[in-house]
A tleap script that builds the chain and sets N, CA, C and O, in Angstrom:
source leaprc.protein.ff14SB
mol = sequence {
  NMET ASN ARG PHE ALA LEU ALA LEU THR ALA
  SER LEU ALA LEU ALA PHE ALA ALA PRO ALA
  LEU ALA GLY SER GLN GLN ASP ARG MET LYS
  GLU CYS ASN VAL LYS ALA GLY ASP MET LYS
  GLY ASP ALA ARG LYS ASP PHE MET LYS LYS
  CYS LEU SER GLY ALA SER ALA THR GLY ASN
  SER GLN GLN LYS LYS MET THR ASP CYS ASN
  ALA GLU ALA LYS THR LYS ALA LEU ALA GLY
  ASP ALA ARG LYS ALA PHE MET LYS GLU CYS
  LEU SER CLYS
}
set mol.1.N position { -10.314 12.144 2.123 }
set mol.1.CA position { -11.163 11.409 1.303 }
set mol.1.C position { -11.766 10.336 1.180 }
set mol.1.O position { -11.125 9.312 1.420 }
set mol.2.N position { -13.010 10.238 0.821 }
set mol.2.CA position { -13.899 8.825 1.274 }
set mol.2.C position { -13.529 7.531 0.154 }
set mol.2.O position { -13.474 7.892 -1.021 }
set mol.3.N position { -13.291 6.169 0.412 }
set mol.3.CA position { -13.415 5.600 -0.520 }
set mol.3.C position { -13.797 5.471 -2.281 }
set mol.3.O position { -13.273 5.025 -3.302 }
set mol.4.N position { -14.875 6.072 -1.921 }
set mol.4.CA position { -15.922 6.549 -3.545 }
set mol.4.C position { -14.948 7.647 -4.408 }
set mol.4.O position { -14.521 7.597 -5.562 }
set mol.5.N position { -14.804 8.567 -3.432 }
set mol.5.CA position { -14.025 9.391 -4.357 }
set mol.5.C position { -12.440 9.643 -4.658 }
set mol.5.O position { -11.799 10.464 -5.313 }
set mol.6.N position { -12.118 8.432 -3.783 }
set mol.6.CA position { -10.903 7.768 -4.229 }
set mol.6.C position { -10.434 6.669 -5.395 }
set mol.6.O position { -9.369 6.403 -5.952 }
set mol.7.N position { -11.875 6.152 -5.469 }
set mol.7.CA position { -11.893 5.211 -6.377 }
set mol.7.C position { -12.497 6.060 -7.856 }
set mol.7.O position { -12.278 5.514 -8.937 }
set mol.8.N position { -13.035 7.016 -7.834 }
set mol.8.CA position { -13.264 7.600 -8.992 }
set mol.8.C position { -12.006 8.928 -9.393 }
set mol.8.O position { -11.945 9.464 -10.499 }
set mol.9.N position { -11.252 9.201 -8.426 }
set mol.9.CA position { -10.366 9.282 -8.913 }
set mol.9.C position { -9.431 9.326 -9.617 }
set mol.9.O position { -8.967 10.162 -10.392 }
set mol.10.N position { -8.998 7.711 -9.092 }
set mol.10.CA position { -8.117 6.696 -9.462 }
set mol.10.C position { -8.370 6.469 -11.192 }
set mol.10.O position { -7.714 6.564 -12.230 }
set mol.11.N position { -9.935 6.065 -10.706 }
set mol.11.CA position { -10.779 5.598 -12.630 }
set mol.11.C position { -10.439 6.545 -13.536 }
set mol.11.O position { -10.111 6.212 -14.674 }
set mol.12.N position { -10.473 7.807 -13.158 }
set mol.12.CA position { -10.599 9.258 -13.808 }
set mol.12.C position { -9.176 9.117 -14.252 }
set mol.12.O position { -9.048 9.127 -15.476 }
set mol.13.N position { -8.125 8.993 -13.587 }
set mol.13.CA position { -6.777 9.034 -13.771 }
set mol.13.C position { -6.219 8.173 -15.270 }
set mol.13.O position { -5.665 8.340 -16.356 }
set mol.14.N position { -6.969 6.959 -14.190 }
set mol.14.CA position { -6.398 5.827 -15.270 }
set mol.14.C position { -6.972 6.213 -17.115 }
set mol.14.O position { -6.350 6.164 -18.176 }
set mol.15.N position { -8.345 6.568 -16.800 }
set mol.15.CA position { -9.266 6.873 -18.319 }
set mol.15.C position { -8.400 7.712 -18.833 }
set mol.15.O position { -8.102 7.377 -19.980 }
set mol.16.N position { -7.862 8.679 -18.465 }
set mol.16.CA position { -7.030 9.685 -18.808 }
set mol.16.C position { -5.344 9.934 -19.383 }
set mol.16.O position { -4.727 10.705 -20.119 }
set mol.17.N position { -5.066 8.616 -18.427 }
set mol.17.CA position { -3.758 8.729 -18.529 }
set mol.17.C position { -3.491 8.185 -20.463 }
set mol.17.O position { -4.300 7.522 -21.111 }
set mol.18.N position { -2.484 8.588 -20.843 }
set mol.18.CA position { -1.676 8.095 -21.869 }
set mol.18.C position { -1.653 6.550 -22.374 }
set mol.18.O position { -1.235 5.686 -21.604 }
set mol.19.N position { -2.006 6.289 -23.383 }
set mol.19.CA position { -1.872 4.772 -23.300 }
set mol.19.C position { -0.735 4.494 -23.866 }
set mol.19.O position { -0.738 3.609 -24.722 }
set mol.20.N position { 0.328 5.074 -23.583 }
set mol.20.CA position { 1.361 4.357 -23.810 }
set mol.20.C position { 1.746 3.867 -22.254 }
set mol.20.O position { 2.805 3.251 -22.131 }
set mol.21.N position { 1.022 4.088 -21.193 }
set mol.21.CA position { 1.565 3.763 -19.494 }
set mol.21.C position { 1.875 2.287 -20.081 }
set mol.21.O position { 1.160 1.705 -20.897 }
set mol.22.N position { 2.754 1.923 -19.667 }
set mol.22.CA position { 2.903 0.809 -19.033 }
set mol.22.C position { 2.598 -0.236 -18.573 }
set mol.22.O position { 2.539 -0.002 -17.366 }
set mol.23.N position { 2.250 -1.723 -18.794 }
set mol.23.CA position { 1.799 -2.995 -17.883 }
set mol.23.C position { 2.483 -2.637 -16.506 }
set mol.23.O position { 1.844 -2.951 -15.502 }
set mol.24.N position { 3.685 -2.029 -16.337 }
set mol.24.CA position { 4.186 -2.768 -14.778 }
set mol.24.C position { 3.648 -1.426 -13.798 }
set mol.24.O position { 3.860 -1.543 -12.591 }
set mol.25.N position { 2.840 0.064 -14.367 }
set mol.25.CA position { 2.164 0.973 -14.059 }
set mol.25.C position { 1.179 0.479 -13.008 }
set mol.25.O position { 0.976 0.845 -11.850 }
set mol.26.N position { 0.309 -1.013 -14.207 }
set mol.26.CA position { -1.108 -1.163 -13.952 }
set mol.26.C position { -0.497 -2.181 -12.833 }
set mol.26.O position { -1.132 -2.261 -11.782 }
set mol.27.N position { 0.554 -2.878 -12.958 }
set mol.27.CA position { 1.394 -3.974 -11.796 }
set mol.27.C position { 1.158 -3.095 -10.694 }
set mol.27.O position { 0.358 -3.554 -9.878 }
set mol.28.N position { 1.598 -2.024 -10.446 }
set mol.28.CA position { 2.309 -1.352 -9.326 }
set mol.28.C position { 1.223 -1.085 -8.399 }
set mol.28.O position { 1.212 -0.913 -7.181 }
set mol.29.N position { -0.078 -1.098 -9.662 }
set mol.29.CA position { -0.916 -0.476 -8.553 }
set mol.29.C position { -1.865 -1.215 -8.116 }
set mol.29.O position { -2.663 -0.910 -7.230 }
set mol.30.N position { -1.799 -2.549 -8.918 }
set mol.30.CA position { -2.527 -3.857 -8.092 }
set mol.30.C position { -1.422 -3.907 -6.764 }
set mol.30.O position { -1.964 -3.689 -5.681 }
set mol.31.N position { -0.279 -4.109 -6.732 }
set mol.31.CA position { 0.270 -4.374 -6.046 }
set mol.31.C position { 0.170 -3.600 -4.541 }
set mol.31.O position { 0.060 -4.078 -3.412 }
set mol.32.N position { 0.257 -2.195 -5.013 }
set mol.32.CA position { 0.055 -1.507 -4.194 }
set mol.32.C position { -1.043 -1.258 -2.957 }
set mol.32.O position { -0.857 -0.937 -1.783 }
set mol.33.N position { -2.612 -1.621 -3.920 }
set mol.33.CA position { -3.424 -1.934 -3.476 }
set mol.33.C position { -3.824 -3.072 -2.412 }
set mol.33.O position { -4.486 -3.109 -1.375 }
set mol.34.N position { -3.078 -3.995 -3.203 }
set mol.34.CA position { -2.693 -5.374 -2.182 }
set mol.34.C position { -2.138 -5.147 -0.652 }
set mol.34.O position { -2.568 -5.658 0.382 }
set mol.35.N position { -0.829 -4.035 -0.860 }
set mol.35.CA position { -0.003 -3.945 0.658 }
set mol.35.C position { -0.841 -3.077 0.851 }
set mol.35.O position { -0.231 -2.744 1.867 }
set mol.36.N position { -1.808 -2.277 0.830 }
set mol.36.CA position { -2.479 -1.074 1.117 }
set mol.36.C position { -3.652 -1.769 2.295 }
set mol.36.O position { -4.163 -1.337 3.329 }
set mol.37.N position { -3.743 -2.941 1.593 }
set mol.37.CA position { -5.169 -3.953 2.555 }
set mol.37.C position { -6.236 -2.782 2.898 }
set mol.37.O position { -6.414 -1.864 2.098 }
set mol.38.N position { -6.944 -2.861 4.141 }
set mol.38.CA position { -8.197 -2.039 4.770 }
set mol.38.C position { -7.707 -0.797 5.138 }
set mol.38.O position { -8.511 0.055 5.515 }
set mol.39.N position { -5.861 -0.412 5.065 }
set mol.39.CA position { -5.925 1.200 5.321 }
set mol.39.C position { -7.112 1.938 4.389 }
set mol.39.O position { -7.587 1.708 3.277 }
set mol.40.N position { -7.377 3.116 5.611 }
set mol.40.CA position { -8.589 4.379 5.275 }
set mol.40.C position { -8.339 5.829 5.172 }
set mol.40.O position { -7.514 6.291 5.959 }
set mol.41.N position { -8.836 6.519 4.443 }
set mol.41.CA position { -8.361 7.990 4.648 }
set mol.41.C position { -7.069 8.685 4.375 }
set mol.41.O position { -6.393 8.478 3.367 }
set mol.42.N position { -6.762 9.528 5.337 }
set mol.42.CA position { -5.090 9.874 4.558 }
set mol.42.C position { -4.530 8.790 4.556 }
set mol.42.O position { -4.012 8.513 3.475 }
set mol.43.N position { -4.400 7.896 5.515 }
set mol.43.CA position { -3.701 6.902 5.566 }
set mol.43.C position { -3.120 6.038 4.350 }
set mol.43.O position { -1.975 5.877 3.927 }
set mol.44.N position { -4.238 5.597 4.000 }
set mol.44.CA position { -4.385 4.850 2.853 }
set mol.44.C position { -3.536 6.185 1.541 }
set mol.44.O position { -2.427 6.209 1.006 }
set mol.45.N position { -4.410 6.853 1.490 }
set mol.45.CA position { -3.607 8.295 0.235 }
set mol.45.C position { -2.512 8.104 0.289 }
set mol.45.O position { -1.826 7.516 -0.546 }
set mol.46.N position { -2.120 8.668 1.481 }
set mol.46.CA position { -0.542 8.621 1.649 }
set mol.46.C position { 0.474 7.727 1.460 }
set mol.46.O position { 1.661 7.822 1.147 }
set mol.47.N position { -0.432 6.649 1.781 }
set mol.47.CA position { 0.365 4.838 1.348 }
set mol.47.C position { 0.734 5.020 -0.345 }
set mol.47.O position { 1.727 5.070 -1.071 }
set mol.48.N position { -0.791 5.082 -0.449 }
set mol.48.CA position { -0.886 4.903 -2.012 }
set mol.48.C position { 0.391 5.839 -2.650 }
set mol.48.O position { 1.224 5.637 -3.534 }
set mol.49.N position { 0.220 6.491 -2.119 }
set mol.49.CA position { 1.355 7.914 -3.112 }
set mol.49.C position { 2.430 7.515 -3.268 }
set mol.49.O position { 3.067 7.396 -4.314 }
set mol.50.N position { 2.876 7.131 -1.581 }
set mol.50.CA position { 4.585 6.936 -1.570 }
set mol.50.C position { 4.695 5.463 -2.524 }
set mol.50.O position { 5.620 5.234 -3.304 }
set mol.51.N position { 3.482 4.506 -2.252 }
set mol.51.CA position { 3.805 3.224 -3.077 }
set mol.51.C position { 3.876 3.535 -4.281 }
set mol.51.O position { 5.050 3.325 -4.587 }
set mol.52.N position { 3.350 3.898 -5.129 }
set mol.52.CA position { 3.222 4.088 -6.973 }
set mol.52.C position { 4.006 4.881 -6.924 }
set mol.52.O position { 4.223 4.827 -8.135 }
set mol.53.N position { 4.968 5.946 -6.450 }
set mol.53.CA position { 5.701 7.220 -6.732 }
set mol.53.C position { 7.173 5.900 -6.404 }
set mol.53.O position { 8.352 6.175 -6.623 }
set mol.54.N position { 6.675 4.498 -5.848 }
set mol.54.CA position { 8.247 4.202 -5.682 }
set mol.54.C position { 9.165 4.320 -4.237 }
set mol.54.O position { 10.198 3.745 -3.895 }
set mol.55.N position { 8.413 5.202 -3.640 }
set mol.55.CA position { 9.248 5.899 -2.772 }
set mol.55.C position { 9.544 4.375 -1.422 }
set mol.55.O position { 10.551 4.065 -0.786 }
set mol.56.N position { 8.535 3.939 -1.453 }
set mol.56.CA position { 8.777 2.773 -0.683 }
set mol.56.C position { 9.517 1.829 -0.746 }
set mol.56.O position { 9.657 1.203 0.305 }
set mol.57.N position { 10.089 1.466 -1.668 }
set mol.57.CA position { 11.057 1.354 -2.487 }
set mol.57.C position { 12.115 1.255 -2.376 }
set mol.57.O position { 12.757 0.219 -2.200 }
set mol.58.N position { 12.619 2.725 -2.491 }
set mol.58.CA position { 13.637 3.292 -2.208 }
set mol.58.C position { 14.132 3.529 -0.833 }
set mol.58.O position { 15.289 3.948 -0.807 }
set mol.59.N position { 13.458 3.342 0.522 }
set mol.59.CA position { 14.014 3.361 1.406 }
set mol.59.C position { 14.905 2.173 1.935 }
set mol.59.O position { 15.237 1.404 1.033 }
set mol.60.N position { 15.358 1.853 3.162 }
set mol.60.CA position { 16.381 1.087 3.588 }
set mol.60.C position { 15.152 -0.075 3.612 }
set mol.60.O position { 13.964 0.163 3.829 }
set mol.61.N position { 15.629 -1.119 3.390 }
set mol.61.CA position { 15.050 -2.641 3.779 }
set mol.61.C position { 14.641 -2.449 5.096 }
set mol.61.O position { 13.496 -2.883 5.220 }
set mol.62.N position { 14.994 -2.076 5.933 }
set mol.62.CA position { 14.135 -2.415 7.524 }
set mol.62.C position { 12.582 -1.712 7.052 }
set mol.62.O position { 11.425 -2.132 7.036 }
set mol.63.N position { 13.253 -0.418 6.688 }
set mol.63.CA position { 11.842 0.602 6.509 }
set mol.63.C position { 10.927 -0.217 5.876 }
set mol.63.O position { 9.829 -0.243 6.432 }
set mol.64.N position { 11.085 -1.139 4.521 }
set mol.64.CA position { 10.616 -1.460 3.825 }
set mol.64.C position { 10.126 -2.356 4.388 }
set mol.64.O position { 8.904 -2.213 4.419 }
set mol.65.N position { 10.642 -3.722 5.128 }
set mol.65.CA position { 10.008 -4.474 5.860 }
set mol.65.C position { 9.034 -3.855 6.974 }
set mol.65.O position { 8.260 -4.752 7.307 }
set mol.66.N position { 8.828 -2.938 7.522 }
set mol.66.CA position { 8.634 -2.529 8.720 }
set mol.66.C position { 7.030 -1.814 7.973 }
set mol.66.O position { 6.012 -1.725 8.658 }
set mol.67.N position { 7.082 -1.387 6.567 }
set mol.67.CA position { 6.107 -1.239 6.081 }
set mol.67.C position { 5.129 -2.274 5.843 }
set mol.67.O position { 3.981 -2.368 6.277 }
set mol.68.N position { 6.013 -3.304 4.805 }
set mol.68.CA position { 5.056 -4.483 4.531 }
set mol.68.C position { 4.633 -5.218 5.298 }
set mol.68.O position { 3.724 -5.992 4.996 }
set mol.69.N position { 5.367 -5.161 6.921 }
set mol.69.CA position { 4.715 -6.291 8.148 }
set mol.69.C position { 3.458 -5.518 8.543 }
set mol.69.O position { 2.397 -6.080 8.273 }
set mol.70.N position { 3.389 -4.186 9.206 }
set mol.70.CA position { 2.183 -3.516 8.892 }
set mol.70.C position { 1.120 -3.604 8.252 }
set mol.70.O position { 0.025 -3.603 8.815 }
set mol.71.N position { 1.270 -3.693 6.993 }
set mol.71.CA position { 0.167 -3.398 6.011 }
set mol.71.C position { -0.030 -5.427 5.852 }
set mol.71.O position { -1.043 -5.968 5.407 }
set mol.72.N position { 0.691 -5.855 6.139 }
set mol.72.CA position { -0.173 -7.399 6.564 }
set mol.72.C position { -0.834 -8.190 7.693 }
set mol.72.O position { -1.471 -9.242 7.739 }
set mol.73.N position { -0.278 -6.917 8.940 }
set mol.73.CA position { -1.237 -7.124 10.169 }
set mol.73.C position { -2.215 -6.428 10.261 }
set mol.73.O position { -3.085 -6.638 11.105 }
set mol.74.N position { -2.255 -5.486 9.425 }
set mol.74.CA position { -3.230 -4.339 8.946 }
set mol.74.C position { -4.732 -5.091 8.345 }
set mol.74.O position { -5.906 -4.966 8.693 }
set mol.75.N position { -3.922 -6.073 7.077 }
set mol.75.CA position { -4.981 -7.057 6.486 }
set mol.75.C position { -5.744 -7.969 7.298 }
set mol.75.O position { -6.914 -8.342 7.224 }
set mol.76.N position { -4.570 -8.305 8.289 }
set mol.76.CA position { -5.060 -9.591 9.173 }
set mol.76.C position { -5.656 -8.896 10.214 }
set mol.76.O position { -5.388 -9.452 11.279 }
set mol.77.N position { -6.574 -7.599 10.399 }
set mol.77.CA position { -6.583 -7.282 11.914 }
set mol.77.C position { -6.148 -7.611 12.791 }
set mol.77.O position { -6.942 -8.028 13.634 }
set mol.78.N position { -5.041 -7.628 13.054 }
set mol.78.CA position { -4.239 -8.216 14.105 }
set mol.78.C position { -4.566 -7.318 14.994 }
set mol.78.O position { -5.029 -6.434 14.273 }
set mol.79.N position { -4.638 -6.959 16.018 }
set mol.79.CA position { -4.397 -6.259 17.665 }
set mol.79.C position { -3.624 -6.696 19.020 }
set mol.79.O position { -3.698 -7.894 19.294 }
set mol.80.N position { -3.145 -6.152 19.593 }
set mol.80.CA position { -2.510 -6.782 21.169 }
set mol.80.C position { -1.333 -7.431 20.703 }
set mol.80.O position { -0.511 -7.205 19.814 }
set mol.81.N position { -1.483 -8.220 21.486 }
set mol.81.CA position { -0.465 -8.933 21.784 }
set mol.81.C position { -0.113 -9.915 20.520 }
set mol.81.O position { 1.064 -9.953 20.163 }
set mol.82.N position { -1.159 -10.776 19.773 }
set mol.82.CA position { -0.998 -11.113 18.469 }
set mol.82.C position { -0.402 -10.471 17.629 }
set mol.82.O position { 0.393 -11.037 16.880 }
set mol.83.N position { -0.744 -8.582 17.521 }
set mol.83.CA position { -0.274 -8.080 16.507 }
set mol.83.C position { 1.298 -8.069 16.998 }
set mol.83.O position { 2.123 -7.958 16.091 }
set mol.84.N position { 1.685 -8.149 18.054 }
set mol.84.CA position { 2.926 -7.926 18.675 }
set mol.84.C position { 4.036 -8.917 18.065 }
set mol.84.O position { 5.134 -8.629 17.588 }
set mol.85.N position { 3.400 -10.218 18.228 }
set mol.85.CA position { 4.136 -11.212 18.192 }
set mol.85.C position { 4.599 -11.304 16.784 }
set mol.85.O position { 5.757 -11.361 16.370 }
set mol.86.N position { 2.710 -11.313 15.668 }
set mol.86.CA position { 3.035 -10.949 14.329 }
set mol.86.C position { 4.217 -10.304 13.813 }
set mol.86.O position { 4.881 -10.883 12.953 }
set mol.87.N position { 4.553 -9.164 14.246 }
set mol.87.CA position { 5.552 -7.974 13.755 }
set mol.87.C position { 6.932 -8.283 14.173 }
set mol.87.O position { 7.919 -7.771 13.645 }
set mol.88.N position { 6.965 -9.087 15.081 }
set mol.88.CA position { 8.048 -9.849 15.684 }
set mol.88.C position { 8.862 -10.675 14.775 }
set mol.88.O position { 10.023 -10.574 14.380 }
set mol.89.N position { 7.697 -11.714 14.509 }
set mol.89.CA position { 8.260 -12.902 13.705 }
set mol.89.C position { 8.660 -12.369 12.115 }
set mol.89.O position { 9.578 -12.869 11.464 }
set mol.90.N position { 7.901 -11.404 11.694 }
set mol.90.CA position { 7.698 -11.128 10.293 }
set mol.90.C position { 8.679 -9.768 10.180 }
set mol.90.O position { 8.987 -9.474 9.025 }
set mol.91.N position { 9.006 -9.232 10.842 }
set mol.91.CA position { 10.564 -8.560 10.787 }
set mol.91.C position { 11.566 -8.989 10.816 }
set mol.91.O position { 12.543 -8.353 10.422 }
set mol.92.N position { 11.662 -10.576 11.435 }
set mol.92.CA position { 13.158 -11.191 11.680 }
set mol.92.C position { 12.892 -11.794 10.607 }
set mol.92.O position { 12.460 -12.750 11.252 }
set mol.93.N position { 12.745 -12.134 9.517 }
set mol.93.CA position { 12.580 -12.811 8.626 }
set mol.93.C position { 13.485 -12.293 7.360 }
set mol.93.O position { 13.449 -12.897 6.287 }
savepdb mol mol.pdb
quit
């Protein structure tokens, strides 16, 4: 699914969603979008699905930390040794 189709689907879902949607769901959508960074395609779709359902928050803290560090590394466009160093530091926090 391309970015336009994903945005259109998300927009339509929000437009037709029940007005009783809590602000926390909107906050979760914003937070998940930030965490997803510049992920694309199926990886972004899968990440957003898990993030919005709260699945990533229910995993153990090491899994969540790995997911968060990976997302941050992707937004910083790190690769090679720079990514390894970043991941080591991020995961040790």
